[in-house]
Each structure stands twice: as structure tokens, then as C-alpha cells.
C-alpha positions in Angstrom: 80.1 90.3 52.7 76.5 90.2 50.8 73.9 89.5 53.5 72.6 93.1 55.0 73.8 94.0 58.4 70.4 95.5 58.7 67.0 94.6 56.6 63.7 96.2 58.1 60.7 95.0 55.6 57.3 95.9 56.0 57.8 98.0 59.4 54.5 99.2 60.9 55.2 101.1 64.1 52.1 102.1 66.1 51.4 104.5 69.5 48.5 104.1 71.5 46.6 106.4 73.5 43.3 107.3 74.9 42.3 108.7 71.2 43.2 105.4 70.0 45.6 103.9 67.6 47.9 106.7 66.0 49.8 104.5 63.3 53.4 106.6 63.3 55.1 104.1 60.8 53.6 102.1 57.9 55.1 99.5 55.3 58.6 101.2 55.7 61.4 99.0 54.1 65.3 99.6 53.9 68.3 97.6 53.8 72.0 98.6 55.1 74.7 96.4 53.7 78.1 96.5 55.7 80.3 99.5 55.7 77.5 101.4 54.5 76.3 104.6 55.2 72.0 105.0 54.4 70.8 108.5 55.5 66.9 108.7 55.9 65.9 112.8 55.2 62.4 113.9 55.8 60.3 116.6 58.1 59.7 116.8 61.1 56.9 114.1 61.9 57.3 111.5 59.3 58.7 108.6 61.2 62.7 108.9 61.1 63.3 108.9 64.6 60.2 106.4 65.2 62.3 103.7 63.3 65.5 104.2 64.8 63.5 103.7 68.4 61.9 100.6 66.5 66.1 99.4 65.6 66.4 99.8 69.4 63.0 98.4 71.0 62.9 101.4 72.7 59.4 102.6 71.8 58.1 103.4 75.5 54.7 101.6 77.2 52.6 103.2 74.4 54.4 102.6 71.2 54.7 98.9 69.6 55.8 97.3 66.0 52.4 96.4 64.7 53.9 94.8 61.6 57.3 93.6 59.5 60.6 92.4 60.7 63.9 94.0 61.7 66.7 91.5 61.2 70.3 92.6 62.5 73.2 90.2 61.2 69.7 87.9 60.2 68.2 87.8 63.5 64.5 89.2 63.9 65.2 91.9 66.9 61.2 92.3 66.6 60.7 89.2 68.8 64.2 88.7 70.6 63.7 88.5 74.2 64.6 91.6 76.4 68.2 89.6 78.0 69.3 89.0 74.4 68.4 92.9 73.2 70.6 93.9 76.2 73.2 92.2 74.7 73.0 94.1 71.4 72.1 97.2 72.8 74.8 99.4 73.2 77.1 97.0 72.0 76.8 95.6 68.5 73.9 98.5 67.9 74.6 101.8 69.6 72.9 105.4 68.8 74.4 108.7 69.2 71.2 111.1 69.9 70.3 114.7 68.7 71.2 116.3 72.1 74.7 115.3 73.4 74.1 116.1 77.4 70.6 113.6 77.6 73.1 111.0 76.7 75.2 112.5 79.6 75.7 112.1 83.3 75.8 115.5 84.6 77.1 114.2 88.2 80.1 111.8 86.8 83.0 112.5 85.3 83.4 112.5 81.2 86.1 109.4 82.0 84.2 107.5 84.1 81.1 107.1 81.7 83.3 106.0 78.8 84.8 103.4 81.3 81.4 102.1 82.1 80.8 100.8 78.5 83.7 98.3 77.9 83.1 97.3 81.4 79.8 96.4 80.9 79.8 95.0 77.5 82.7 93.3 77.7 83.9 92.6 81.2 86.9 94.4 81.4 88.6 95.4 84.1 89.4 99.4 84.8 92.9 99.8 83.8 92.5 98.4 80.6 88.5 99.9 80.1 90.7 103.3 81.0 93.4 103.1 78.4 90.7 102.1 76.1 88.8 104.7 77.1 91.8 107.0 76.1 92.4 105.8 72.7 89.1 106.6 71.8 89.4 110.3 72.7 92.5 110.8 70.7 90.0 109.1 67.6 88.0 111.3 68.2 90.0 114.2 68.3 89.7 115.8 71.4 92.8 117.9 72.6 94.6 116.8 76.1 92.4 113.2 76.3 94.0 112.9 80.4 92.3 116.2 81.1 88.8 115.1 79.6 88.9 112.0 81.6 88.6 114.3 84.3 86.4 117.1 83.6 82.7 116.4 83.8 80.0 117.0 80.5 79.1 120.8 81.8 82.8 122.1 81.6 82.7 121.0 77.6 81.7 122.1 74.8 78.6 122.1 73.1 80.7 119.8 69.7 82.6 118.2 73.0 79.9 116.9 74.3 79.1 115.5 71.0 82.4 113.6 70.3 82.0 112.0 73.5 79.0 110.5 72.8 80.4 109.4 69.6 83.2 107.8 71.2 80.9 106.5 73.9 79.0 104.7 71.5 82.2 103.3 69.0 83.8 102.4 72.2 82.4 98.7 72.1 83.1 98.5 68.6 79.6 98.6 67.2 78.0 96.8 63.9 75.6 99.5 63.4 75.6 103.1 64.5 72.3 104.8 64.7 73.0 108.9 64.4 69.4 111.0 64.9 70.1 114.6 64.0 73.5 114.4 65.5 75.1 117.9 64.3 71.6 119.8 64.2 72.6 122.0 68.0 76.4 122.6 66.7 77.7 125.6 64.7 78.5 124.9 61.1 82.2 124.8 61.7 81.7 121.8 64.5 79.3 120.2 62.3 82.5 120.2 59.6 84.2 118.6 62.0 82.1 116.4 63.6 81.0 115.0 59.9 84.3 114.5 58.8 85.0 112.6 62.1 82.1 110.1 61.4 83.7 109.5 57.9 87.3 108.9 59.3 85.4 106.8 62.1 83.0 104.6 60.4 86.2 103.9 57.9 88.3 102.7 60.3 85.9 100.0 62.6 83.8 99.3 59.7 80.6 100.2 61.2 77.3 100.3 59.3 75.7 103.6 59.6 71.8 104.7 59.7 72.3 108.4 59.6 68.9 110.7 60.2 68.9 114.0 58.9 66.7 117.1 57.5 69.9 118.2 56.5 70.4 116.9 52.3 73.8 118.4 51.9 75.0 116.4 55.3 73.4 113.4 53.8 75.4 114.0 50.6 78.6 114.0 52.5 78.4 111.3 54.9 76.4 108.5 53.2 76.0 106.0 50.4 72.2 105.7 49.5 69.3 107.4 51.0 65.9 107.1 52.2 63.3 110.0 51.8 60.5 109.7 54.2 57.1 111.1 54.4 54.3 110.4 56.4 55.5 107.0 58.2 56.1 105.6 54.5 59.0 105.1 52.8 58.7 107.0 49.3 61.8 107.3 47.5 65.6 105.2 48.2 68.4 104.0 46.0 71.5 105.8 46.1 73.3 108.8 46.5 73.6 109.8 42.7 70.6 108.4 41.7 68.4 110.5 44.0 70.6 113.5 44.4 70.4 113.5 40.2 67.3 111.7 38.7 64.9 111.6 41.8 61.6 109.9 41.1 58.5 111.3 43.3 57.0 114.7 43.7 58.2 115.0 47.5 61.8 114.5 46.7 61.6 117.2 44.2 59.5 119.4 46.6 62.7 119.2 49.1 65.2 119.9 46.7 63.7 122.8 45.4 62.8 124.0 48.9 66.7 124.6 49.7 69.0 127.5 48.7 71.7 125.9 46.4 73.8 128.2 45.1 71.8 128.1 41.9 68.6 129.9 44.3 68.7 133.2 43.8 65.6 135.7 45.5 65.3 137.6 42.3 65.6 135.3 39.5 65.3 131.7 40.9 63.0 132.0 44.2 62.6 129.1 46.2 59.5 127.4 45.9 58.1 125.7 49.1 56.2 122.6 49.3 52.4 123.8 49.8 50.1 122.8 52.5 51.4 120.9 56.1 51.8 117.3 56.7 48.7 115.6 57.6 48.4 114.4 60.8 48.6 110.8 61.2 44.3 109.8 61.8 43.6 112.7 58.9 46.0 111.0 55.7 44.6 110.9 52.7 43.3 107.8 50.9 45.7 106.2 47.9 48.9 108.7 48.2 49.5 110.7 51.5 51.7 113.5 49.5 48.4 113.6 46.9 46.8 117.2 48.7 50.1 118.6 48.7 51.5 117.3 45.2 51.2 119.2 41.7 51.2 116.2 39.9 48.1 114.7 41.9 45.7 112.9 39.3 42.0 111.8 40.6 41.1 108.9 40.4 44.2 107.3 39.9 46.9 108.4 42.5 43.7 108.5 45.4 42.2 105.0 45.0 44.5 102.5 46.9 47.2 102.7 48.8 50.8 102.4 47.0 53.8 100.2 46.8 56.9 101.0 46.1 58.3 100.0 42.7 61.0 100.4 40.4 60.6 103.4 38.0 61.5 102.1 34.3 64.8 101.5 33.4 66.3 102.5 36.5 67.4 99.4 39.0 68.1 100.0 42.4 66.0 102.7 42.3 62.3 102.4 43.9 60.0 105.3 44.0 55.9 105.0 45.8 54.4 106.9 43.1 51.8 105.8 40.8 52.3 108.3 37.7 56.5 108.2 37.6 56.8 107.1 34.6 54.6 109.2 33.4 55.7 112.9 34.7 58.2 115.1 33.1 60.9 115.6 35.8 62.4 118.6 34.3 59.6 120.8 33.5 59.2 123.7 35.2 56.6 123.5 38.2 54.1 125.0 39.3 55.1 128.8 41.5 58.3 128.8 40.0 58.3 132.9 38.8 60.8 135.5 39.2 60.8 138.6 41.3 61.4 142.5 40.9 65.2 143.3 41.9 64.7 145.6 45.4 66.4 148.9 45.0 68.3 150.0 48.1 67.7 153.6 49.8 69.3 155.9 51.9 71.5 154.5 55.4 68.7 154.1 58.3 71.0 152.6 60.5 74.6 153.4 61.5 76.7 151.4 63.9 80.3 153.1 64.5 83.2 151.5 66.7 80.4 149.8 68.9 82.0 148.3 72.1 79.8 146.0 74.8 81.7 144.5 78.0 80.1 143.0 80.9 81.6 143.1 84.2 82.0 140.0 85.6 82.4 139.9 89.7 85.0 138.1 91.7 83.9 135.0 92.8 85.8 133.6 96.0 83.9 130.4 96.1 85.5 129.4 92.6 88.7 131.3 93.7 88.7 134.4 91.6 90.0 137.6 93.1 89.2 140.1 90.4 86.8 141.5 88.1 86.8 140.4 85.0 85.3 142.0 81.4 84.0 139.7 78.7 84.5 141.1 75.5 80.8 140.5 73.5 81.5 142.8 71.1 84.9 144.9 70.6 85.5 147.9 67.0 82.1 146.2 65.3 81.2 149.2 62.3 78.3 148.6 59.7 75.7 150.4 57.8 72.8 149.2 56.4 70.2 150.8 53.5 66.4 151.2 53.0 65.1 147.7 52.0 68.1 146.5 52.6 69.2 142.6 54.1 72.7 142.8 55.5 73.4 139.1 57.1 75.6 138.6 60.4 77.4 135.6 60.0 79.7 133.5 62.7 79.6 130.8 65.5 78.2 130.6 68.3 80.1 133.0 70.8 80.8 135.7 68.1 78.6 138.3 69.2 76.2 138.5 67.0 73.0 138.3 69.6 74.6 141.2 71.7 74.9 143.1 69.1 71.2 142.4 68.4 70.2 143.3 71.9 71.9 146.5 71.9 70.4 147.2 68.5 67.1 146.7 70.5 67.9 148.4 73.8 67.9 145.0 76.0 71.4 146.3 76.5 73.0 150.0 75.9 76.7 150.1 75.0 80.0 150.5 76.5 81.5 152.5 74.0 80.9 153.3 70.3 77.5 154.7 68.5 74.1 153.5 66.8 72.2 155.4 65.2 68.6 155.2 63.5 68.0 157.6 60.7 69.9 160.9 62.7 69.1 159.8 66.2 71.8 158.2 68.3 70.0 155.1 70.3 73.1 152.8 71.4 72.3 154.3 75.2 68.9 154.6 75.5 67.5 151.3 77.2 64.4 149.5 76.1 62.7 151.1 79.3 63.7 155.2 78.2 62.7 154.5 74.4 59.9 156.7 73.0 56.8 154.0 71.7 58.2 155.4 67.7 61.7 154.1 68.4 60.7 151.1 69.9 58.3 150.3 66.9 60.9 151.0 64.7 63.7 148.4 65.3 61.6 144.8 66.1 62.9 141.6 66.9 61.8 138.1 65.1 63.3 135.5 67.3 64.3 131.8 66.3 62.2 129.9 68.6 58.8 131.0 67.3 57.3 128.4 70.1 58.9 130.7 73.1 57.6 134.5 71.3 53.8 133.4 72.1 51.7 133.2 74.8 49.4 130.2 75.3 47.1 131.5 77.1 45.8 134.5 74.1 44.4 133.9 70.9 46.7 134.8 67.8 44.6 137.5 66.9 44.6 139.0 70.4 48.3 139.2 70.9 48.3 141.0 67.4 46.4 143.5 68.6 48.0 144.1 71.6 51.3 145.1 69.8 48.9 147.7 67.9 47.8 148.9 70.8 51.8 149.4 72.4 52.6 150.7 69.0 49.8 153.1 68.6 48.3 152.0 65.6 44.9 153.1 64.9 42.2 154.7 66.7 39.6 152.5 67.8 39.3 148.3 69.1 37.4 148.3 65.0 40.4 150.1 63.2 43.1 148.0 64.6 41.1 144.4 64.2 41.3 145.5 60.7 44.7 145.9 60.6 45.6 142.7 62.4 43.3 140.6 59.7 45.7 143.0 57.0 48.9 141.5 58.7 47.7 137.9 58.9 47.0 138.5 54.8 50.5 140.3 54.2 51.8 136.8 56.3 49.9 134.5 54.0 47.7 132.7 56.9 44.1 132.6 56.5 42.0 135.2 58.4 40.5 132.1 60.6 43.3 132.2 62.1 42.4 134.8 64.6 40.4 133.1 67.0 43.2 130.4 66.9 45.2 129.7 70.4 49.1 129.2 69.4 48.9 125.3 70.4 46.8 124.8 67.4 49.6 126.1 65.4 52.4 124.2 63.5 56.1 125.8 64.1 56.2 127.9 60.5 52.6 129.2 61.4 53.9 130.7 65.1 56.7 132.1 63.1 54.7 133.9 60.7 52.8 135.1 64.0 56.2 136.3 65.2 56.9 138.0 61.7 53.4 140.1 61.5 53.9 141.0 65.1 57.4 142.7 64.2 55.6 144.4 61.0 52.8 145.4 63.0 54.5 149.1 63.7 56.1 149.8 60.6 59.1 149.1 61.8 62.3 150.9 59.7 64.4 147.9 60.7 63.5 144.1 61.4 66.3 142.0 63.3 66.0 138.4 62.8 68.0 136.3 64.3 68.0 132.7 63.3 64.3 133.0 62.4 64.5 129.9 60.1 66.9 127.6 61.6 64.2 125.5 63.8 62.3 125.0 61.1 62.0 122.0 58.3 63.3 122.8 54.8 60.3 123.4 53.1 58.7 125.6 55.7 61.9 127.4 56.2 61.8 128.4 52.3 57.6 129.3 52.7 59.1 131.9 55.4 62.2 132.9 53.7 59.9 133.7 50.9 58.0 135.8 53.1 60.9 138.0 54.5 61.4 139.0 51.3 58.2 139.5 49.9 57.1 141.7 53.7 60.4 143.3 53.1 59.7 144.2 49.2 56.5 145.5 50.0 57.3 147.6 53.2 60.9 148.5 51.9 61.9 147.5 55.9 65.6 147.1 56.2 66.5 143.7 57.4 69.3 142.7 59.7 69.4 138.9 59.4 71.4 136.9 62.3 72.3 133.3 61.0 75.2 130.7 60.6 72.8 129.0 57.8 75.3 130.6 55.1 73.3 129.1 51.9 70.2 131.0 53.8 72.7 134.0 53.4 73.9 133.9 49.9 70.3 133.7 48.6 69.2 136.1 50.8 71.3 138.7 52.5 72.6 141.5 49.8 75.6 142.4 52.1 77.2 140.3 54.9 79.4 141.0 57.8 81.2 138.1 59.0 82.2 138.2 62.7 84.5 136.5 65.4 85.1 136.8 69.0 83.3 140.2 69.0 85.1 141.6 65.8 84.0 141.9 62.8 86.4 140.2 60.4 85.3 140.9 56.5 82.1 142.9 55.0 81.5 143.8 51.8 78.4 142.6 49.4 77.3 139.0 49.2 79.4 138.9 46.2 82.2 139.5 47.1 82.4 137.9 50.9 81.2 134.4 48.9 83.9 135.0 46.1 87.8 135.0 46.7 89.8 136.9 48.2 88.4 135.7 51.7 89.5 136.3 55.3 90.5 132.9 56.3 87.7 133.0 59.0 85.2 133.3 55.7 87.1 130.6 54.1 86.5 128.3 56.7 83.0 129.1 57.3 82.3 128.5 53.6 84.0 125.3 53.1 81.9 123.9 56.2 78.5 124.6 55.1 77.1 121.2 53.5 76.4 121.5 50.2 73.1 119.4 48.4 74.2 119.3 44.9 76.8 116.7 43.3 78.2 119.0 41.0 79.4 120.9 43.4 83.3 120.6 44.7 84.4 122.1 47.8 87.8 122.7 49.0 88.1 120.5 52.5 88.7 123.0 55.5 88.2 121.8 59.2 89.1 124.2 62.4 91.4 122.9 64.5 90.2 123.6 68.1 87.7 125.5 69.9 87.0 129.3 69.4 88.4 131.0 72.8 86.8 132.1 75.7 85.4 136.3 75.2 86.7 136.8 78.7 89.9 135.6 77.7 90.4 136.2 74.1 94.1 135.8 72.4 96.3 138.3 71.9 97.0 139.7 68.1 94.7 138.4 65.7 91.8 137.0 67.8 91.1 134.2 64.4 95.2 133.2 65.5 94.9 130.2 67.5 93.0 128.3 64.7 93.8 129.8 61.5 94.8 127.4 59.1 96.9 130.6 57.1 99.1 131.6 60.1 102.3 130.2 58.4 101.7 132.3 56.2 102.5 135.7 57.7 106.7 135.8 58.7 107.4 136.5 62.1 105.2 136.7 65.5 102.3 139.2 64.2 99.3 137.6 63.9 100.0 136.8 67.9 101.0 139.8 69.0 98.8 142.6 66.5 95.7 143.5 66.0 95.5 143.4 62.6 93.6 146.7 60.7 90.6 146.3 59.0 91.4 147.1 55.2 90.1 147.7 51.8 90.3 144.7 49.0 87.9 146.0 46.8 85.3 147.9 46.1 83.4 148.1 49.5 85.4 144.8 51.0 87.0 144.9 53.6 89.0 141.9 55.4 90.7 142.3 59.1 94.2 140.4 58.0 98.0 140.2 57.9 97.9 138.8 55.1 99.4 140.5 51.8 97.4 141.7 48.8 99.8 139.0 47.1 98.5 136.6 49.3 95.1 137.2 49.4 95.0 137.1 45.2 96.4 133.6 45.3 93.5 132.3 47.3 91.4 129.8 44.7 87.2 129.4 45.5 85.9 127.6 48.1 83.0 126.1 45.7 83.2 125.7 42.7 81.3 123.5 39.9 82.5 119.5 39.0 84.6 119.3 36.0 
């Protein structure tokens, strides 16, 4: 077939509010061919999800298509009647949303929800629908489909819920599958499984796909073509290879320079964030929307009139909205390229020895419980962190990373073991019993900047309150001056002193969180996924800010993350956790090169990398992480380990492996022999 499944031409979508018309998407064109996967990327607010909702004609009361056409199999959806739309929605066109629980009815069993799709769209009987649903659960690689049919959504993990939603979308054999950030809320290993699943099912069912994501690595792994959006417009489109290797728009180039690829290094090759902010819809500049943030902007040329998509010279099938694309040297260093002085670590300031943290869960007769159980959140955690050093703690959700952070901060007290801050044991001291100096010495930057600021107080007053609590300054004037210095430190204008949190973007709120954490001159800052909720370009700016502040203050940073790309870029040493255990630790170079613990090997394989010159070993972990209330016997990883067969007998199932040294300060908790470890090949290598 040469006709496109989906053809969008000059689409414009606006939302009508009391303040007037807000144009969300303008002059957007895109086509998806049969069997093709098109990636749609860009920062939050650029209009990606609005395009998908426009295709579904699900824009709510205020949204309206004000121009252009959306053709599906040659039929114009923009003028289609509601009755005909209902026949197409959910059957010929299906959508998978970002948050799986928003798509599932919590009061209905999974099986009944799945069976509804073929019953409603195809009119088949319940027995046939039940058989189809069971088969589809097998296709999406869920264990024991019969049991899952009888389960409620809350009884399943996030990864299982997302597989159910994908199964639901595919049950009607759609010709077009819209996927809106389907893996954002999932662990990196679960994400790898979903990506593998989507590719396989796309081939099996022949569905074309529009894959919306801000993760360029995911787009590389799943799509054939890509469209980059900025401020409601498509700014560049072409094949994956064309865009990744031969980009022709400054915004696309800015996105790639913002992500921590393997070639990036915080000392010799730092990230370069895109300056400025995405313009609000009613504040778009004349001419090129990206002009105010662009290093190649030329007054009198880029700001004269609205720009159209066109092919750069000699690049057929590749389109860009940049008017200067044929004049720019795309291989020249961009403004902002620089190097940093290396940070030399000092003495050990934080030491954790044999830490255990158990939670007692009381018996509950209502749910059939007869005896109290223990949740073993942390088991034998030992690590050291030096002055000015960044130690990353990585692992899937439920591995004990955040529990460790809570013990360090005094929000929980340890069950066994010791935690030393300097020469003082703090693991047994609750936050309420810690003195001001100890509290200010170990601070935290939280994952979600939105929840950490009081919406009723100005930014300045919230930082001053932290200074008062930590006893900084002898007067209000001194504290205000220190607050202004902290705004300078986190690279925010001093006028932000009087701003309310609602007037700040996500990245700006996270900067305020960092300013508060550093207000008491802490010895240790625990950063719990501080950039995971942020856009790619904002993520780069906040990551660089953390490096700069650490360099200036020589603060020790414990960086908790599941994103190994950021960890490789930022960390000096890495601690890998699984089900409460430390399974590997060493310098970043040691942990990212063989020999690996099998779990580390799988984590590295799961990380999507936006670089066409990289090849990766393909390892997808089966099953979910076991419950900390009922951990497996022997090695905690043995239920999912791809290398378990290399260990003779049943040692993996019966014996806890010892933590042993495999090099200079590199430790692995595994039964594999030294010979097995020595034979491991790199997970990530340069192609060719």
C-alpha cells in the first residue's frame, strides 16, 4: 500500500477560554504509512498530546480543530459524524495513555474489561471474547493469564497494568495505535519489556503507530520516522537516521546536546541546556517560535514572517522549519560548550555499615492474616561517601533506595547497623530528636518539585524560613541577603523573591528546592530522582546546576535514580541495589564496564540511548521484582537472573552469595565464578 494510514495536513487546534482563543497546535502536518511507527517528540506543552487527542476527536468542551484536515484511510475525521467516529474509536484507532490506571476501571475485573472490547466493537459472544482476551494476555507476555483475568487492576504492578491497557488497545486489531508516553511512569527494566513488546506486537498485528515521547532513546528503538515539535509546530521531520545523524533545526540540535549520551562527561564534555523557556501560546514571538532561544537567530531574517516547512538542500524526504538551515555549519561547536575543572574528593563524611531496615506489618484478620510479617526494605547495606563526591544509588522501584534515604534523613530509624555522619552515629536518632546542626548537615532534594513548596508563600519567604530554622544569620536583613545569594547560586533572577510557586515552571521550582537544600551549608545532600519529572532541556540545566553548586560548596551528593544515562554522566561511584541488598558497587567506570552483576548487566541493557552509533546487548528481565515481605531464598535476584544456569547445583536458590571484590574497590554479590565474570562482554559498544 502506498496510501498513508494517517495523513494530517496543516492542522490547527485551539482552546477557547474566558481569556480568549489559545492556539495549541498550528500548521502541523504529518503522515504515517501502513506498518510504520512515527515518533513525536518535544518538550512538555509543545502540543504532542493535543495532536493525539485531535486524531481521536477528544478535545473536550473547550478544544476545537480550527484548520486543516486529519485523514484516516482517506476519510476526513475532522468532519465525521459522532456515530461514525464511535465505530472507528477503540477499534480501527486505539490509544494507550501515559497513566494505565486512568484507563482501567478499579471496580471491574481485568477479564471483564478486556472482553468488553470485542463484544462492543465486533458483537461476538462472551465465550469467544473470553478466549480472545486470554490469547491476548499471552501475547503481551503476562504470566498465568487465567489468574490475571480474575484480578482487579490494583492487584497488578504498574508494568502489568500497562500491558493490560496495551492488550485492550490491540484486541480490536486497530490499524493505528496512538501511544502517549506509555512508559514514563515505569521502571527502566519494565520499560524495556514494554518497548520490546510493542515492537513485536506491531509486527504481528501490522498496526501503524504514532509514538509520543520526550525520550529520544525510546524513539530510536521503536520508530522508523520522527517528527520534532516545538511550541505547537512541527519543526523537523524525517527518517530516524536523518534526524539523529544529520539534524537540520537548532531546536533538534539543542535536544540532543541536552541528553547525557555516552560521549558526554561532566568534566570534559558537559551538557549544554537550551537557554530560556518554551513561550506561552499568547506570547509567541514573530517569525520563528524558537528564535529567542536560538544561537543561530538573525534579526531581520528569522523574525519577519511565519516560516514554512521545506526540504534542506540535497536532503530529500527531510523537512525543517529553519530558514537558515543551508547557511549554518551544523558541525561547529555551539555557544555554551565548555570544560569543567575535575572535583577531587576529600575524606569520608558519610559511612553506612550493615544497615538493615525492617517494617513490621500487623496481622489483619479481615484479609485472612494470622501472624505479623516483616517487610525487609534494606538488608546489609554498606557504603561510603567522601567530601565533594557523587555516589549514585540505582535500582528498580521497591529495591530500598528511598528507604535508605529516609533513614539517613531521620524520617525512619535503622533496625540494625550503623550510619555515621562524620564521627557521629545518626541512624538511631529520629528527625525530631536531631539537633539543628545535624538536620542542616544532611538535606534532601525531592523528586517532585511541585509538592515541596507552599503555594501560599512567596519563594523568598520559603527560603528565609529554612535559613531561620537552620540558625543562619543574626537578623532578617542578613537572612534576606543570604536568600538573594542562594537565588544567584541556583541561577534564578533576584526578582523571583516575590514570586509565588504557581508562577514558576517545573525546572524553576526544582531550583528553589535545591536552594533550600543548600541553605544550611549541608555536608550531604540526598537527591531523590531530582530530574526525572523534568523535560530533557530543563533536566540538563538542573543537572549542570547540581554539579556547579557541588563544585562550589564541596558538598557530598547521594544521587538516587533509575536513569543510568544520568548516573553515568553525574556519578563518581555507583551502588546498585536489588530487593534491599547492595548487589554491586564501585567507581562509575567499573560498574559500567564488565564484569557486571547480572542485574547491573540487565539494567544497562534496558537504558534507551539516543545514538545510532551505539549497539547494545538485548536483555529483557522476565517477571516482576519479588515482594520484600516474602523475598526468595538464596540470592535475591535468582528468580529473574538470566545467568542462573551458569551456576552449578542449586546454590543460587539456597545460598546468599557473599559480597566479594573483583577489582580495585569493585564489589559484586554473586555466585558466578571469576572465570564467568571475566568472560562477560560489554553491554554497550560502538557500532562497527
